[in-house]
A tleap script that builds the chain and sets N, CA, C and O, in Angstrom:
source leaprc.protein.ff14SB
mol = sequence {
  NMET ASN LEU ASN GLN ILE THR LEU PRO VAL
  THR ASP ILE GLU LYS ALA ASN GLN PHE TYR
  LEU THR LEU GLY PHE THR GLN ILE VAL LYS
  SER PRO HIE TYR SER ARG PHE GLU CYS ALA
  ASN LYS ALA THR PHE SER LEU LEU LEU THR
  ASP ASP GLU PHE ILE ASN GLY ALA VAL ILE
  TYR PHE GLU SER ASP ASP LEU LYS ARG TRP
  VAL GLU SER LEU LYS ALA LYS GLY ILE GLU
  PHE ASP THR GLU ILE ASN GLU GLN ARG TYR
  LEU TRP HIE GLU ALA LYS LEU THR ASP PRO
  SER GLY ASN GLN ILE LYS LEU TYR TRP ALA
  GLY GLU ASN ARG LEU THR PRO PRO TRP ARG
  VAL ASP ILE ASN PHE ASP VAL CGLN
}
set mol.1.N position { -34.563 -51.115 43.159 }
set mol.1.CA position { -35.071 -53.028 43.186 }
set mol.1.C position { -33.926 -53.734 44.199 }
set mol.1.O position { -32.706 -53.603 44.100 }
set mol.2.N position { -34.654 -54.509 45.189 }
set mol.2.CA position { -33.186 -55.464 46.121 }
set mol.2.C position { -33.338 -56.932 45.039 }
set mol.2.O position { -34.146 -56.951 44.110 }
set mol.3.N position { -32.390 -58.131 45.375 }
set mol.3.CA position { -32.861 -59.451 45.196 }
set mol.3.C position { -33.619 -60.376 46.057 }
set mol.3.O position { -33.141 -60.453 47.188 }
set mol.4.N position { -34.872 -61.246 45.808 }
set mol.4.CA position { -35.645 -61.357 47.409 }
set mol.4.C position { -35.670 -63.021 47.648 }
set mol.4.O position { -36.417 -63.498 48.503 }
set mol.5.N position { -34.665 -63.990 46.704 }
set mol.5.CA position { -34.430 -64.972 46.675 }
set mol.5.C position { -33.741 -65.618 46.055 }
set mol.5.O position { -33.836 -65.202 44.900 }
set mol.6.N position { -32.883 -66.641 46.110 }
set mol.6.CA position { -31.946 -67.391 45.174 }
set mol.6.C position { -32.668 -68.813 45.901 }
set mol.6.O position { -32.599 -68.904 47.126 }
set mol.7.N position { -33.350 -69.899 45.115 }
set mol.7.CA position { -34.107 -71.005 45.109 }
set mol.7.C position { -32.756 -72.093 44.602 }
set mol.7.O position { -32.531 -71.626 43.485 }
set mol.8.N position { -31.805 -73.192 44.774 }
set mol.8.CA position { -31.246 -73.717 44.922 }
set mol.8.C position { -31.951 -75.519 44.731 }
set mol.8.O position { -32.368 -76.100 45.734 }
set mol.9.N position { -31.971 -75.939 43.872 }
set mol.9.CA position { -32.352 -77.520 43.458 }
set mol.9.C position { -31.706 -78.256 44.467 }
set mol.9.O position { -30.487 -78.107 44.550 }
set mol.10.N position { -32.248 -78.992 45.225 }
set mol.10.CA position { -31.371 -79.753 45.544 }
set mol.10.C position { -31.495 -81.920 46.121 }
set mol.10.O position { -32.528 -82.059 45.467 }
set mol.11.N position { -31.335 -82.904 46.529 }
set mol.11.CA position { -31.897 -84.224 46.577 }
set mol.11.C position { -31.887 -84.842 47.619 }
set mol.11.O position { -32.264 -86.012 47.682 }
set mol.12.N position { -31.213 -83.797 49.190 }
set mol.12.CA position { -31.316 -84.424 49.830 }
set mol.12.C position { -32.292 -83.020 50.882 }
set mol.12.O position { -31.396 -82.540 51.577 }
set mol.13.N position { -33.087 -82.569 51.088 }
set mol.13.CA position { -33.440 -81.513 51.882 }
set mol.13.C position { -32.897 -82.007 52.903 }
set mol.13.O position { -32.500 -81.015 53.514 }
set mol.14.N position { -32.565 -83.080 53.601 }
set mol.14.CA position { -32.431 -83.264 55.081 }
set mol.14.C position { -31.141 -82.803 55.181 }
set mol.14.O position { -30.779 -81.873 55.901 }
set mol.15.N position { -30.498 -83.418 54.500 }
set mol.15.CA position { -28.742 -83.097 55.133 }
set mol.15.C position { -28.202 -82.005 54.302 }
set mol.15.O position { -27.034 -81.666 54.494 }
set mol.16.N position { -29.290 -81.092 52.916 }
set mol.16.CA position { -29.150 -79.847 53.000 }
set mol.16.C position { -29.416 -78.893 54.310 }
set mol.16.O position { -28.652 -78.154 54.930 }
set mol.17.N position { -30.679 -79.179 54.464 }
set mol.17.CA position { -30.624 -78.285 55.931 }
set mol.17.C position { -29.812 -78.431 56.938 }
set mol.17.O position { -29.819 -77.682 57.915 }
set mol.18.N position { -29.211 -79.195 56.821 }
set mol.18.CA position { -28.107 -79.710 58.333 }
set mol.18.C position { -26.752 -79.023 57.802 }
set mol.18.O position { -26.052 -78.539 58.692 }
set mol.19.N position { -26.184 -78.884 56.216 }
set mol.19.CA position { -25.420 -78.182 55.533 }
set mol.19.C position { -25.386 -76.954 55.961 }
set mol.19.O position { -24.324 -76.558 56.441 }
set mol.20.N position { -26.617 -75.985 55.889 }
set mol.20.CA position { -26.101 -74.827 55.618 }
set mol.20.C position { -26.440 -73.976 56.650 }
set mol.20.O position { -26.193 -72.770 56.619 }
set mol.21.N position { -27.444 -74.996 58.310 }
set mol.21.CA position { -27.578 -74.385 59.589 }
set mol.21.C position { -26.089 -74.188 59.589 }
set mol.21.O position { -25.611 -73.055 59.532 }
set mol.22.N position { -25.119 -75.604 59.671 }
set mol.22.CA position { -23.476 -75.781 60.003 }
set mol.22.C position { -22.437 -74.223 59.467 }
set mol.22.O position { -21.329 -73.813 59.810 }
set mol.23.N position { -23.648 -73.640 58.339 }
set mol.23.CA position { -22.537 -73.300 58.011 }
set mol.23.C position { -22.937 -71.697 58.706 }
set mol.23.O position { -22.385 -70.620 58.481 }
set mol.24.N position { -24.706 -72.171 60.094 }
set mol.24.CA position { -24.347 -70.747 60.092 }
set mol.24.C position { -25.607 -69.701 60.265 }
set mol.24.O position { -25.990 -68.854 61.072 }
set mol.25.N position { -26.135 -70.451 58.638 }
set mol.25.CA position { -27.704 -69.222 58.632 }
set mol.25.C position { -28.732 -69.314 59.360 }
set mol.25.O position { -28.348 -69.194 60.523 }
set mol.26.N position { -30.104 -69.496 59.311 }
set mol.26.CA position { -30.957 -69.267 60.241 }
set mol.26.C position { -31.946 -69.132 59.461 }
set mol.26.O position { -32.356 -68.207 58.760 }
set mol.27.N position { -32.499 -70.844 59.807 }
set mol.27.CA position { -33.871 -71.232 59.246 }
set mol.27.C position { -35.023 -70.960 59.995 }
set mol.27.O position { -35.318 -71.017 61.189 }
set mol.28.N position { -35.897 -70.479 58.395 }
set mol.28.CA position { -36.995 -70.123 59.095 }
set mol.28.C position { -37.930 -70.257 58.203 }
set mol.28.O position { -38.331 -69.133 57.900 }
set mol.29.N position { -38.726 -71.443 57.371 }
set mol.29.CA position { -39.002 -71.899 56.654 }
set mol.29.C position { -38.072 -73.710 56.916 }
set mol.29.O position { -36.886 -73.968 56.713 }
set mol.30.N position { -39.251 -74.697 57.444 }
set mol.30.CA position { -39.040 -75.670 56.965 }
set mol.30.C position { -40.268 -77.076 56.881 }
set mol.30.O position { -40.906 -77.509 57.840 }
set mol.31.N position { -40.339 -77.617 55.323 }
set mol.31.CA position { -41.129 -78.580 54.856 }
set mol.31.C position { -40.416 -80.051 54.747 }
set mol.31.O position { -39.243 -80.350 54.969 }
set mol.32.N position { -41.447 -80.818 54.359 }
set mol.32.CA position { -40.725 -81.669 53.528 }
set mol.32.C position { -40.031 -81.556 51.749 }
set mol.32.O position { -39.639 -82.345 50.889 }
set mol.33.N position { -40.126 -80.695 51.843 }
set mol.33.CA position { -39.854 -79.872 50.252 }
set mol.33.C position { -39.384 -78.733 49.963 }
set mol.33.O position { -39.432 -78.202 48.853 }
set mol.34.N position { -38.777 -78.181 51.205 }
set mol.34.CA position { -39.075 -76.452 50.469 }
set mol.34.C position { -38.442 -75.791 51.785 }
set mol.34.O position { -39.419 -75.668 52.524 }
set mol.35.N position { -37.323 -75.302 52.463 }
set mol.35.CA position { -36.593 -74.703 53.376 }
set mol.35.C position { -36.236 -73.954 53.032 }
set mol.35.O position { -35.746 -73.957 51.902 }
set mol.36.N position { -36.275 -72.655 53.952 }
set mol.36.CA position { -36.195 -70.505 53.686 }
set mol.36.C position { -34.765 -70.552 54.675 }
set mol.36.O position { -34.656 -71.777 54.740 }
set mol.37.N position { -34.086 -70.239 55.147 }
set mol.37.CA position { -33.013 -69.800 55.609 }
set mol.37.C position { -33.013 -68.078 56.073 }
set mol.37.O position { -34.194 -67.730 56.068 }
set mol.38.N position { -32.273 -67.107 56.396 }
set mol.38.CA position { -32.273 -65.847 56.408 }
set mol.38.C position { -31.023 -65.801 57.077 }
set mol.38.O position { -30.689 -66.457 58.063 }
set mol.39.N position { -30.221 -64.777 56.303 }
set mol.39.CA position { -28.793 -64.101 56.698 }
set mol.39.C position { -28.766 -63.236 56.790 }
set mol.39.O position { -29.688 -62.511 56.415 }
set mol.40.N position { -27.917 -62.898 57.225 }
set mol.40.CA position { -27.459 -61.322 59.035 }
set mol.40.C position { -28.057 -60.550 58.036 }
set mol.40.O position { -28.687 -59.738 58.712 }
set mol.41.N position { -28.303 -60.232 56.677 }
set mol.41.CA position { -28.797 -58.963 56.988 }
set mol.41.C position { -30.103 -58.808 55.774 }
set mol.41.O position { -30.421 -57.931 54.971 }
set mol.42.N position { -30.522 -59.880 56.062 }
set mol.42.CA position { -32.018 -59.823 55.803 }
set mol.42.C position { -32.261 -61.052 54.051 }
set mol.42.O position { -32.724 -61.690 53.105 }
set mol.43.N position { -31.755 -60.693 54.609 }
set mol.43.CA position { -31.141 -61.440 52.591 }
set mol.43.C position { -31.992 -62.719 52.821 }
set mol.43.O position { -32.044 -63.201 53.953 }
set mol.44.N position { -32.838 -63.435 51.504 }
set mol.44.CA position { -33.144 -65.102 51.935 }
set mol.44.C position { -32.485 -66.207 50.414 }
set mol.44.O position { -32.278 -66.007 49.217 }
set mol.45.N position { -32.369 -67.268 51.283 }
set mol.45.CA position { -32.516 -68.381 50.580 }
set mol.45.C position { -33.632 -68.773 50.655 }
set mol.45.O position { -34.527 -68.335 51.377 }
set mol.46.N position { -33.691 -70.143 49.473 }
set mol.46.CA position { -34.532 -70.802 49.913 }
set mol.46.C position { -33.808 -72.871 48.734 }
set mol.46.O position { -33.015 -72.948 47.796 }
set mol.47.N position { -34.458 -73.833 49.338 }
set mol.47.CA position { -34.041 -74.908 49.215 }
set mol.47.C position { -35.310 -75.925 48.823 }
set mol.47.O position { -36.348 -76.227 49.412 }
set mol.48.N position { -34.446 -76.485 46.944 }
set mol.48.CA position { -36.213 -76.607 46.793 }
set mol.48.C position { -35.723 -79.061 46.612 }
set mol.48.O position { -34.674 -79.515 46.157 }
set mol.49.N position { -36.879 -79.872 47.133 }
set mol.49.CA position { -36.441 -80.995 47.126 }
set mol.49.C position { -36.416 -81.645 45.141 }
set mol.49.O position { -37.113 -81.494 44.137 }
set mol.50.N position { -35.647 -82.089 45.381 }
set mol.50.CA position { -36.476 -82.102 43.448 }
set mol.50.C position { -35.924 -83.652 43.414 }
set mol.50.O position { -34.926 -83.981 44.055 }
set mol.51.N position { -36.668 -84.562 42.609 }
set mol.51.CA position { -36.416 -85.839 42.083 }
set mol.51.C position { -35.338 -85.736 40.929 }
set mol.51.O position { -34.375 -86.474 40.725 }
set mol.52.N position { -35.897 -84.261 40.004 }
set mol.52.CA position { -35.091 -84.246 38.916 }
set mol.52.C position { -33.659 -83.566 38.907 }
set mol.52.O position { -33.294 -82.555 39.507 }
set mol.53.N position { -32.606 -84.806 37.649 }
set mol.53.CA position { -31.136 -84.770 37.115 }
set mol.53.C position { -32.018 -83.083 37.066 }
set mol.53.O position { -33.193 -82.784 36.856 }
set mol.54.N position { -30.368 -81.990 37.472 }
set mol.54.CA position { -29.665 -80.911 37.403 }
set mol.54.C position { -28.507 -80.677 37.167 }
set mol.54.O position { -27.576 -80.845 37.954 }
set mol.55.N position { -28.459 -80.380 36.369 }
set mol.55.CA position { -26.653 -79.452 36.911 }
set mol.55.C position { -26.873 -77.549 37.030 }
set mol.55.O position { -27.042 -76.886 36.006 }
set mol.56.N position { -26.843 -77.101 38.005 }
set mol.56.CA position { -26.439 -76.720 38.592 }
set mol.56.C position { -25.215 -75.173 38.406 }
set mol.56.O position { -24.590 -74.430 39.162 }
set mol.57.N position { -25.350 -75.289 37.424 }
set mol.57.CA position { -23.891 -73.827 36.613 }
set mol.57.C position { -23.915 -72.547 38.030 }
set mol.57.O position { -22.907 -72.092 38.570 }
set mol.58.N position { -25.291 -72.212 38.353 }
set mol.58.CA position { -24.355 -70.940 39.029 }
set mol.58.C position { -23.752 -70.917 40.770 }
set mol.58.O position { -23.821 -71.847 41.574 }
set mol.59.N position { -23.492 -70.303 40.867 }
set mol.59.CA position { -22.716 -69.828 42.394 }
set mol.59.C position { -22.684 -69.789 43.103 }
set mol.59.O position { -21.636 -70.418 43.252 }
set mol.60.N position { -23.073 -69.445 44.376 }
set mol.60.CA position { -23.863 -68.664 44.687 }
set mol.60.C position { -22.526 -68.294 46.474 }
set mol.60.O position { -21.887 -68.999 47.256 }
set mol.61.N position { -22.804 -66.653 46.244 }
set mol.61.CA position { -21.521 -66.270 46.873 }
set mol.61.C position { -22.209 -65.922 48.209 }
set mol.61.O position { -23.256 -65.278 48.281 }
set mol.62.N position { -21.269 -66.587 49.640 }
set mol.62.CA position { -22.089 -66.002 50.917 }
set mol.62.C position { -20.665 -64.983 51.654 }
set mol.62.O position { -19.530 -65.377 51.921 }
set mol.63.N position { -21.249 -63.631 51.822 }
set mol.63.CA position { -20.109 -62.601 52.339 }
set mol.63.C position { -19.756 -62.846 53.800 }
set mol.63.O position { -20.466 -63.542 54.525 }
set mol.64.N position { -18.312 -62.080 54.330 }
set mol.64.CA position { -18.193 -62.402 55.341 }
set mol.64.C position { -17.096 -60.920 55.573 }
set mol.64.O position { -16.738 -60.276 54.586 }
set mol.65.N position { -16.623 -60.499 57.109 }
set mol.65.CA position { -16.049 -59.567 56.907 }
set mol.65.C position { -15.035 -60.368 57.638 }
set mol.65.O position { -14.038 -59.705 57.924 }
set mol.66.N position { -15.008 -61.605 58.022 }
set mol.66.CA position { -13.473 -63.000 58.820 }
set mol.66.C position { -13.969 -63.096 58.288 }
set mol.66.O position { -15.114 -62.646 58.233 }
set mol.67.N position { -13.383 -63.792 57.504 }
set mol.67.CA position { -13.646 -64.895 56.448 }
set mol.67.C position { -12.609 -66.748 56.557 }
set mol.67.O position { -12.718 -67.915 56.181 }
set mol.68.N position { -11.644 -65.804 57.372 }
set mol.68.CA position { -11.168 -66.727 57.398 }
set mol.68.C position { -11.643 -67.127 58.880 }
set mol.68.O position { -11.907 -68.327 58.957 }
set mol.69.N position { -11.787 -66.522 59.889 }
set mol.69.CA position { -12.849 -67.080 60.622 }
set mol.69.C position { -13.493 -68.133 60.886 }
set mol.69.O position { -13.495 -69.141 61.592 }
set mol.70.N position { -14.496 -67.129 59.448 }
set mol.70.CA position { -15.192 -68.178 59.787 }
set mol.70.C position { -15.307 -69.305 58.688 }
set mol.70.O position { -16.270 -70.019 58.407 }
set mol.71.N position { -14.112 -69.255 58.183 }
set mol.71.CA position { -13.366 -70.438 57.090 }
set mol.71.C position { -13.020 -71.675 58.667 }
set mol.71.O position { -13.681 -72.512 59.282 }
set mol.72.N position { -12.233 -71.358 58.706 }
set mol.72.CA position { -11.469 -71.936 60.015 }
set mol.72.C position { -12.569 -72.739 60.788 }
set mol.72.O position { -12.798 -73.945 60.697 }
set mol.73.N position { -13.500 -71.363 61.939 }
set mol.73.CA position { -14.452 -72.547 62.389 }
set mol.73.C position { -15.590 -73.912 61.581 }
set mol.73.O position { -16.199 -74.820 62.147 }
set mol.74.N position { -15.517 -73.533 59.981 }
set mol.74.CA position { -16.129 -74.151 59.917 }
set mol.74.C position { -15.590 -75.655 59.395 }
set mol.74.O position { -16.154 -76.735 59.221 }
set mol.75.N position { -14.578 -75.304 59.277 }
set mol.75.CA position { -13.809 -76.752 59.149 }
set mol.75.C position { -13.532 -78.108 59.977 }
set mol.75.O position { -13.705 -79.315 59.801 }
set mol.76.N position { -12.644 -76.666 61.675 }
set mol.76.CA position { -13.275 -77.543 62.421 }
set mol.76.C position { -14.897 -78.609 62.554 }
set mol.76.O position { -14.929 -79.740 63.039 }
set mol.77.N position { -16.279 -77.737 61.893 }
set mol.77.CA position { -17.035 -78.690 62.028 }
set mol.77.C position { -17.367 -80.217 61.492 }
set mol.77.O position { -18.097 -81.180 61.726 }
set mol.78.N position { -16.231 -79.724 60.536 }
set mol.78.CA position { -15.999 -80.865 58.867 }
set mol.78.C position { -16.702 -80.533 57.523 }
set mol.78.O position { -16.694 -81.104 56.432 }
set mol.79.N position { -17.340 -79.363 58.001 }
set mol.79.CA position { -17.069 -78.280 56.609 }
set mol.79.C position { -15.793 -78.941 56.260 }
set mol.79.O position { -14.883 -79.237 57.035 }
set mol.80.N position { -15.878 -79.206 54.480 }
set mol.80.CA position { -14.870 -80.024 53.291 }
set mol.80.C position { -14.664 -78.763 52.614 }
set mol.80.O position { -15.735 -78.273 52.254 }
set mol.81.N position { -13.516 -77.986 52.283 }
set mol.81.CA position { -13.584 -76.850 51.440 }
set mol.81.C position { -13.205 -77.463 50.009 }
set mol.81.O position { -12.745 -78.605 50.041 }
set mol.82.N position { -13.408 -76.536 48.125 }
set mol.82.CA position { -12.641 -77.562 47.843 }
set mol.82.C position { -11.813 -76.986 47.306 }
set mol.82.O position { -11.170 -77.510 46.396 }
set mol.83.N position { -11.549 -75.447 47.820 }
set mol.83.CA position { -10.036 -74.871 47.357 }
set mol.83.C position { -9.734 -74.838 48.947 }
set mol.83.O position { -10.319 -75.478 49.820 }
set mol.84.N position { -8.425 -73.717 49.125 }
set mol.84.CA position { -8.590 -72.116 50.895 }
set mol.84.C position { -8.786 -71.051 50.630 }
set mol.84.O position { -9.804 -70.727 50.018 }
set mol.85.N position { -8.409 -70.697 50.787 }
set mol.85.CA position { -8.815 -68.230 50.584 }
set mol.85.C position { -8.026 -68.561 49.944 }
set mol.85.O position { -7.082 -69.256 50.320 }
set mol.86.N position { -8.327 -67.886 48.083 }
set mol.86.CA position { -7.385 -67.287 46.927 }
set mol.86.C position { -8.041 -65.991 46.951 }
set mol.86.O position { -9.270 -65.917 46.966 }
set mol.87.N position { -7.164 -64.790 46.956 }
set mol.87.CA position { -7.060 -63.753 46.406 }
set mol.87.C position { -7.554 -63.525 44.839 }
set mol.87.O position { -6.496 -63.689 44.233 }
set mol.88.N position { -8.376 -63.293 44.032 }
set mol.88.CA position { -9.041 -64.103 42.902 }
set mol.88.C position { -8.343 -62.474 42.035 }
set mol.88.O position { -7.842 -61.477 42.554 }
set mol.89.N position { -8.604 -62.812 40.551 }
set mol.89.CA position { -7.723 -61.676 40.344 }
set mol.89.C position { -8.782 -60.131 40.656 }
set mol.89.O position { -8.288 -59.007 40.741 }
set mol.90.N position { -9.999 -60.373 40.763 }
set mol.90.CA position { -10.965 -59.543 40.725 }
set mol.90.C position { -11.226 -58.563 42.187 }
set mol.90.O position { -12.059 -57.810 42.691 }
set mol.91.N position { -9.871 -59.173 42.444 }
set mol.91.CA position { -9.660 -58.363 44.030 }
set mol.91.C position { -10.814 -59.215 44.985 }
set mol.91.O position { -11.788 -58.578 45.387 }
set mol.92.N position { -10.712 -60.285 45.242 }
set mol.92.CA position { -11.897 -60.382 46.366 }
set mol.92.C position { -11.321 -61.939 46.365 }
set mol.92.O position { -11.020 -62.760 45.499 }
set mol.93.N position { -11.337 -61.882 48.012 }
set mol.93.CA position { -10.221 -63.821 48.709 }
set mol.93.C position { -11.812 -64.227 48.517 }
set mol.93.O position { -12.857 -63.626 48.269 }
set mol.94.N position { -11.387 -65.649 48.785 }
set mol.94.CA position { -12.934 -66.202 48.158 }
set mol.94.C position { -12.295 -67.917 48.969 }
set mol.94.O position { -11.074 -68.003 49.095 }
set mol.95.N position { -13.208 -69.193 49.472 }
set mol.95.CA position { -12.905 -70.128 49.287 }
set mol.95.C position { -14.434 -71.094 48.964 }
set mol.95.O position { -15.527 -70.840 49.471 }
set mol.96.N position { -14.242 -71.843 48.324 }
set mol.96.CA position { -14.478 -72.683 47.846 }
set mol.96.C position { -14.953 -73.994 47.624 }
set mol.96.O position { -14.108 -74.839 47.330 }
set mol.97.N position { -17.122 -74.613 47.775 }
set mol.97.CA position { -17.192 -75.943 48.426 }
set mol.97.C position { -18.477 -75.950 48.099 }
set mol.97.O position { -19.114 -74.967 47.720 }
set mol.98.N position { -18.917 -77.143 48.248 }
set mol.98.CA position { -19.684 -77.469 47.239 }
set mol.98.C position { -21.257 -77.991 48.708 }
set mol.98.O position { -21.141 -78.176 49.920 }
set mol.99.N position { -22.162 -78.038 48.057 }
set mol.99.CA position { -22.979 -79.031 49.544 }
set mol.99.C position { -23.575 -79.754 48.627 }
set mol.99.O position { -23.855 -79.736 47.429 }
set mol.100.N position { -23.685 -80.425 49.611 }
set mol.100.CA position { -24.371 -82.402 49.146 }
set mol.100.C position { -24.930 -81.967 48.289 }
set mol.100.O position { -23.865 -81.967 47.671 }
set mol.101.N position { -25.699 -81.513 47.502 }
set mol.101.CA position { -26.291 -81.640 46.360 }
set mol.101.C position { -25.334 -81.207 44.947 }
set mol.101.O position { -25.276 -81.762 43.849 }
set mol.102.N position { -24.957 -80.556 45.226 }
set mol.102.CA position { -23.224 -80.555 43.798 }
set mol.102.C position { -23.780 -78.659 43.925 }
set mol.102.O position { -23.062 -78.141 43.069 }
set mol.103.N position { -24.373 -77.877 44.349 }
set mol.103.CA position { -23.802 -76.020 44.233 }
set mol.103.C position { -23.353 -75.754 44.629 }
set mol.103.O position { -23.166 -76.035 45.813 }
set mol.104.N position { -22.736 -74.906 43.916 }
set mol.104.CA position { -21.364 -74.273 43.719 }
set mol.104.C position { -21.231 -73.328 45.421 }
set mol.104.O position { -22.087 -72.712 46.056 }
set mol.105.N position { -20.582 -73.446 45.543 }
set mol.105.CA position { -20.645 -72.333 47.003 }
set mol.105.C position { -19.654 -71.527 46.750 }
set mol.105.O position { -18.739 -72.167 46.230 }
set mol.106.N position { -19.345 -70.155 46.903 }
set mol.106.CA position { -17.970 -69.116 47.250 }
set mol.106.C position { -18.072 -68.366 49.042 }
set mol.106.O position { -19.061 -67.813 49.524 }
set mol.107.N position { -17.153 -68.519 49.501 }
set mol.107.CA position { -17.897 -68.310 50.366 }
set mol.107.C position { -16.414 -66.868 50.297 }
set mol.107.O position { -15.290 -67.311 50.062 }
set mol.108.N position { -16.570 -65.035 50.541 }
set mol.108.CA position { -15.669 -64.191 50.391 }
set mol.108.C position { -15.513 -63.092 51.574 }
set mol.108.O position { -16.078 -63.038 52.667 }
set mol.109.N position { -14.386 -62.085 50.877 }
set mol.109.CA position { -15.006 -60.920 51.864 }
set mol.109.C position { -14.338 -60.237 50.275 }
set mol.109.O position { -13.506 -60.669 49.477 }
set mol.110.N position { -15.008 -59.235 50.318 }
set mol.110.CA position { -14.740 -58.056 49.030 }
set mol.110.C position { -14.454 -56.951 49.873 }
set mol.110.O position { -13.312 -56.545 49.656 }
set mol.111.N position { -14.858 -56.513 50.470 }
set mol.111.CA position { -14.756 -55.213 51.062 }
set mol.111.C position { -14.663 -53.799 50.067 }
set mol.111.O position { -15.728 -53.221 49.848 }
set mol.112.N position { -13.670 -53.365 49.597 }
set mol.112.CA position { -14.556 -52.209 49.363 }
set mol.112.C position { -14.938 -51.964 47.287 }
set mol.112.O position { -15.626 -51.337 46.482 }
set mol.113.N position { -13.666 -53.208 47.442 }
set mol.113.CA position { -13.724 -54.154 46.168 }
set mol.113.C position { -15.006 -54.703 45.414 }
set mol.113.O position { -15.096 -55.118 44.259 }
set mol.114.N position { -16.187 -54.560 46.621 }
set mol.114.CA position { -17.372 -55.745 46.015 }
set mol.114.C position { -18.193 -54.232 45.482 }
set mol.114.O position { -18.995 -54.604 44.625 }
set mol.115.N position { -18.253 -53.400 45.574 }
set mol.115.CA position { -19.039 -52.272 44.563 }
set mol.115.C position { -18.734 -51.647 44.898 }
set mol.115.O position { -19.388 -51.141 45.810 }
set mol.116.N position { -17.228 -50.939 44.454 }
set mol.116.CA position { -16.662 -49.807 43.525 }
set mol.116.C position { -14.866 -50.531 43.850 }
set mol.116.O position { -14.048 -50.485 44.769 }
set mol.117.N position { -14.967 -51.235 42.303 }
set mol.117.CA position { -13.576 -52.122 42.481 }
set mol.117.C position { -13.267 -50.533 41.038 }
set mol.117.O position { -13.893 -49.685 40.402 }
set mol.118.N position { -11.764 -51.104 41.280 }
set mol.118.CA position { -10.979 -50.174 40.080 }
set mol.118.C position { -11.578 -49.722 38.556 }
set mol.118.O position { -11.286 -48.748 37.863 }
set mol.119.N position { -12.762 -51.095 38.266 }
set mol.119.CA position { -12.907 -50.650 36.716 }
set mol.119.C position { -14.673 -50.345 36.692 }
set mol.119.O position { -15.415 -50.133 35.734 }
set mol.120.N position { -14.852 -50.396 37.608 }
set mol.120.CA position { -16.635 -49.798 37.820 }
set mol.120.C position { -16.629 -48.869 37.305 }
set mol.120.O position { -15.804 -47.974 37.121 }
set mol.121.N position { -18.278 -49.185 36.854 }
set mol.121.CA position { -18.913 -47.859 35.333 }
set mol.121.C position { -19.864 -47.505 35.574 }
set mol.121.O position { -20.441 -48.254 36.362 }
set mol.122.N position { -20.604 -46.360 35.182 }
set mol.122.CA position { -21.336 -45.334 36.329 }
set mol.122.C position { -22.135 -46.154 35.172 }
set mol.122.O position { -21.095 -46.433 34.575 }
set mol.123.N position { -22.980 -46.668 34.499 }
set mol.123.CA position { -23.975 -46.410 34.026 }
set mol.123.C position { -25.245 -46.861 34.455 }
set mol.123.O position { -25.409 -48.064 34.656 }
set mol.124.N position { -26.576 -45.689 34.694 }
set mol.124.CA position { -27.410 -45.524 35.037 }
set mol.124.C position { -28.680 -44.609 33.985 }
set mol.124.O position { -28.751 -43.448 33.582 }
set mol.125.N position { -29.747 -46.100 33.805 }
set mol.125.CA position { -30.519 -46.059 33.026 }
set mol.125.C position { -32.261 -45.367 33.565 }
set mol.125.O position { -32.808 -45.805 34.577 }
set mol.126.N position { -32.835 -44.394 32.783 }
set mol.126.CA position { -33.745 -43.273 33.388 }
set mol.126.C position { -35.122 -44.160 33.146 }
set mol.126.O position { -36.024 -43.437 32.720 }
set mol.127.N position { -35.541 -45.647 33.321 }
set mol.127.CA position { -36.525 -45.847 33.273 }
set mol.127.C position { -37.604 -45.670 33.994 }
set mol.127.O position { -37.537 -45.668 35.223 }
set mol.128.N position { -38.613 -45.517 33.411 }
set mol.128.CA position { -39.830 -45.099 34.087 }
set mol.128.C position { -41.069 -46.413 33.580 }
set mol.128.O position { -42.229 -46.358 33.989 }
savepdb mol mol.pdb
quit
């Protein structure tokens, strides 16, 4: 099973589009109320314009094997970060930022620890 996409609520679709284009994603759908972006691995995420108040407690993670260069290039383009790159207790290096609508974003690099951390468990369920 693969994750198809994540849809984030946004309050200003044009500001959100520009933000994610600046992060380096490829926009593949654009309408007055909906946008969709493609990541390097062909995964996608979308933005949906909303007038409703929302609190998005989810954190969206985007991975790069050259995290330091990516973060520095984004800072040079005016992107503001909530934190610098820090090593987390779960062995990932990440920097936190917030998109124009308040969605929490983490740019990270985990290497081998992404799928095989020292505490990995192997539980398989035979689903039929």
